[in-house]
C-alpha positions in Angstrom: -0.1 -0.1 -0.1 2.9 2.5 0.8 5.4 0.9 -1.7 6.0 4.5 -3.0 9.4 4.9 -3.6 10.3 6.9 -0.2 13.0 9.3 -2.0 10.3 10.5 -4.5 8.6 12.2 -1.7 9.5 15.8 -2.2 6.4 17.5 -1.0 3.9 17.7 2.0 1.5 14.8 1.9 -1.6 14.4 4.4 -3.6 11.3 4.3 -6.9 10.1 5.8 -6.3 6.3 6.7 -9.9 4.7 7.3 -9.5 1.4 9.0 -12.1 -1.2 10.2 -10.0 -3.5 12.3 -6.6 -4.3 14.2 -4.9 -6.4 11.1 -6.4 -3.1 8.6 -4.4 -0.7 11.2 -1.5 -2.8 11.5 -1.3 -3.6 8.0 -1.2 -0.3 7.0 0.7 1.8 9.8 3.4 -0.6 10.0 5.1 -0.6 6.6 4.6 2.9 6.4 7.0 3.2 9.5 9.5 0.8 8.4 9.7 2.1 5.0 10.7 5.6 6.6 13.2 4.0 8.8 14.8 1.9 6.0 15.6 4.9 4.2 16.6 7.0 7.5 13.7 9.2 8.1 12.5 10.5 11.0 9.4 8.9 12.4 6.7 10.6 14.7 3.7 8.3 15.9 1.0 10.2 18.5 -2.0 7.6 18.6 -4.0 6.6 21.5 -2.6 4.0 23.9 -3.9 0.9 22.8 -3.0 1.5 19.1 0.4 2.6 20.0 0.8 -0.8 21.7 -0.4 -2.5 18.6 2.5 -0.7 16.5 5.3 -1.2 19.2 4.4 -4.7 19.3 4.3 -5.2 15.4 7.7 -3.4 15.5 9.4 -5.0 17.6 12.9 -3.8 18.4 12.5 -1.2 15.8 10.0 0.9 17.8 13.0 2.0 19.6 13.7 4.3 16.3 10.2 5.7 16.2 9.4 8.8 18.3 6.2 7.8 20.0 3.7 10.1 21.4 0.6 10.0 23.9 -2.0 11.4 21.6 -4.4 11.5 24.5 -2.2 14.0 26.7 -0.8 16.0 23.6 -4.4 15.9 21.8 -6.5 16.7 24.8 -6.4 20.5 23.9 -6.3 20.1 19.8 -4.6 23.3 19.5 -1.2 22.1 21.1 -0.7 18.9 17.9 0.7 21.8 15.4 3.3 23.1 17.4 4.4 19.6 18.4 4.6 18.8 14.6 6.4 21.9 14.1 9.0 21.1 17.0 9.6 17.6 15.4 10.3 19.0 11.8 12.2 21.9 13.3 14.3 19.2 15.2 15.0 17.3 11.5 15.1 20.1 9.5 17.5 19.9 6.5 15.1 18.9 3.7 15.4 15.6 4.5 11.6 13.3 4.4 10.2 12.9 7.4 7.1 10.6 8.6 4.2 11.0 11.1 1.2 9.5 12.0 -1.6 11.6 14.1 -4.8 10.2 15.3 -6.5 13.4 17.0 -10.1 12.1 17.0 -10.9 8.6 18.8 -14.5 7.6 19.8 -15.4 9.3 22.7 -14.5 12.6 22.5 -17.1 15.4 23.5 -18.4 17.6 20.9 -16.5 20.9 21.5 -13.3 18.6 21.8 -14.4 17.0 18.0 -15.2 20.6 16.2 -11.5 21.6 17.5 -10.2 18.8 16.0 -11.8 19.0 12.7 -10.7 22.8 12.7 -6.8 20.9 13.4 -6.8 18.5 10.7 -8.1 21.4 8.0 -5.6 23.7 9.6 -3.0 21.2 8.8 -3.5 22.0 5.2 -2.2 25.7 5.7 0.1 25.5 8.6 2.8 23.1 6.7 4.8 24.4 4.3 3.6 22.5 0.9 7.3 22.2 0.0 8.4 20.5 3.0 8.8 16.7 2.4 6.3 15.6 5.6 4.5 12.7 4.8 1.4 12.7 7.3 -1.2 9.8 8.0 -4.3 10.4 9.9 -5.9 7.2 11.1 -9.6 6.7 11.4 -11.7 4.0 13.3 -14.4 3.4 10.6 -16.3 0.9 13.0 -16.5 3.3 16.1 -16.6 6.9 14.4 -20.2 8.7 13.4 -20.4 8.5 9.6 -20.4 12.7 10.0 -16.8 12.6 11.6 -15.6 10.1 8.5 -17.6 12.8 6.2 -15.6 15.6 7.8 -12.2 13.5 7.6 -12.8 13.4 3.8 -13.2 16.8 3.6 -9.9 17.9 5.1 -7.7 15.3 3.7 -6.7 15.5 0.3 -6.0 11.7 0.0 -8.1 8.7 1.3 -6.6 5.2 2.1 -8.5 1.8 3.0 -7.3 -1.5 2.9 -7.6 -2.1 -0.6 -7.5 1.6 -2.2 -5.7 4.6 -2.5 -7.5 7.7 -3.9 -8.0 11.6 -3.8 -11.2 12.7 -2.0 -13.5 14.1 -3.9 -15.1 16.2 -1.1 -11.8 17.9 0.0 -12.2 21.4 0.9 -8.8 22.9 0.9 -8.5 26.7 2.1 -12.1 27.2 1.4 -13.2 24.7 3.7 -10.5 25.9 6.8 -11.8 29.4 6.3 -15.5 28.2 7.1 -14.7 26.1 9.8 -12.7 29.1 11.5 -15.9 31.5 10.8 -18.4 29.2 12.2 -19.9 30.7 15.3 -19.9 28.6 18.0 -23.2 27.0 19.8 -24.7 29.4 22.4 -24.6 28.1 26.1 -27.4 26.2 27.4 -27.7 28.0 30.8 -28.0 32.1 31.3 -24.1 33.1 31.6 -22.6 35.5 33.4 -21.7 38.8 31.8 -18.8 41.0 32.5 -18.1 43.8 30.6 -14.2 45.1 30.3 -12.5 48.2 28.8 -9.0 49.7 29.4 -10.2 51.2 32.9 -11.1 48.3 34.1 -8.9 45.3 32.8 -6.8 45.5 35.9 -9.3 44.1 37.9 -10.6 41.5 35.9 -9.1 38.2 36.6 -9.7 38.7 40.3 -13.6 39.1 39.4 -13.3 36.3 37.1 -11.7 33.9 39.8 -14.5 35.1 42.2 -17.5 34.2 39.7 -16.0 31.1 38.7 -15.8 30.3 42.4 -19.4 31.2 43.0 -20.7 28.7 40.9 -18.6 25.6 42.0 -14.9 25.6 40.1 -12.2 24.7 42.5 -9.4 26.9 43.1 -6.9 26.1 41.4 -8.7 25.4 37.5 -10.4 28.6 38.7 -7.0 30.4 38.7 -6.1 28.4 35.6 -9.3 29.7 33.7 -9.3 33.2 34.8 -5.8 34.1 34.0 -6.3 32.6 30.7 -9.7 34.8 30.6 -7.7 37.7 31.4 -4.7 37.4 29.0 -7.0 37.1 26.3 -9.4 40.2 27.0 -5.6 42.1 27.1 -5.0 40.8 23.8 -8.7 42.1 22.6 -7.3 45.6 23.6 -4.3 45.1 22.0 -5.8 44.3 18.6 -8.1 47.4 19.1 -10.8 46.5 21.0 -12.8 49.6 22.9 -14.8 47.3 25.0 -15.0 43.6 25.6 -17.3 40.9 27.2 -16.6 38.1 29.3 -19.1 35.4 29.7 -19.1 32.5 32.2 -21.2 29.4 32.7 -21.3 25.8 33.8 -22.3 22.7 31.7 -22.6 19.4 32.8 -19.1 18.4 31.7 -17.3 21.7 32.0 -17.0 25.2 33.2 -16.4 27.7 30.2 -15.0 31.0 30.0 -15.8 33.2 26.9 -13.8 36.4 25.7 -15.6 38.5 22.5 -14.7 41.5 21.1 -15.5 43.2 18.0 -12.5 43.1 16.3 -11.7 40.6 13.5 -8.6 37.6 13.4 -7.1 37.0 10.3 -4.2 34.7 11.1 -5.7 31.2 11.4 -2.8 29.9 13.6 -2.9 32.4 16.0 -2.1 30.8 19.2 -0.4 27.9 17.4 2.9 28.9 17.1 5.5 28.9 19.8 6.3 32.4 21.0 9.5 33.8 19.8 11.8 36.0 22.9 9.8 38.4 24.2 6.7 38.0 22.0 3.5 37.7 24.2 0.3 35.8 22.7 -2.5 35.3 25.2 -4.0 32.5 23.4 -0.8 30.3 23.1 -0.9 30.9 27.2 -4.6 30.0 27.1 -3.7 26.6 25.2 -0.9 25.8 27.8 -3.4 26.8 31.0 -6.7 25.0 29.8 -8.4 21.8 28.7 -9.8 23.2 25.4 -9.8 26.4 23.7 -11.9 27.5 20.7 -11.3 30.5 18.5 -13.6 31.7 16.0 -13.6 35.3 13.9 -16.2 36.2 12.0 -16.9 40.2 10.1 -19.0 40.8 13.4 -15.7 40.2 16.1 -13.6 37.4 17.6 -15.0 34.5 19.9 -12.3 32.6 22.4 -13.7 30.0 24.7 -11.7 28.2 27.4 -12.9 25.2 29.1 -11.8 23.5 32.6 -13.5 20.0 32.2 -15.5 18.4 35.6 
């Protein structure tokens, strides 16, 4: 299936691997890894633990040559995945081909997580320079993922691979699909949120105010502090982008505490918060991605919304 001469790989390749059973998975992933190792290519594998075990067992001693990452930890907040791939590519810079396997979507992920994973998969098509010889395969469990999730995989991957086929995706959306996902409004909260307006005059007291409100609705001290710090920094970024005023909303869901920052500015940088800050650069969205269980960024002509989540 992956018998293409490895030295012919001279550009970015992003493929969805649709598998049905364990034998499909190992028969597809293990030769892909071994071909890369035989060619001296660095290989990083980011899978859920059970699937990583299948791969390790099949590779045997050669598994020591592969960089394994637990995707349930790295991909807990999907916005952290692209920086991890970038770090791996930077570490092996020099024009040599690099291979990767990434599994951001697995059965049981929350709706909010799925939405961010799907945005992540689409963003990969604009985040990676098309001239970089990086071959990335994303496995999808056909038996245990919904048809909607599989259809979205076809929209975000130019190539689809199955046990007996290798073909281009007829529904691949490219950059317009990324833009559409990035500008899609988030669902409104099902309960009435607490609302706090902020501007330059009162930004200094916002963090303490948010902590107080989060503690009042039941969030423990440490996660409340993290969520409040992220919210405050996001509000500072709103003012830095030129917002005259902004709005914070806080609410509790059955599975999460949520903070939201909204302003009337427009963000055009699709990868905001997904690049490691350089030198003295300060990126509030980057900080939020490190502090929170999940971060959602959307921007439309009417303004920009960032939601931060603490799971309960």
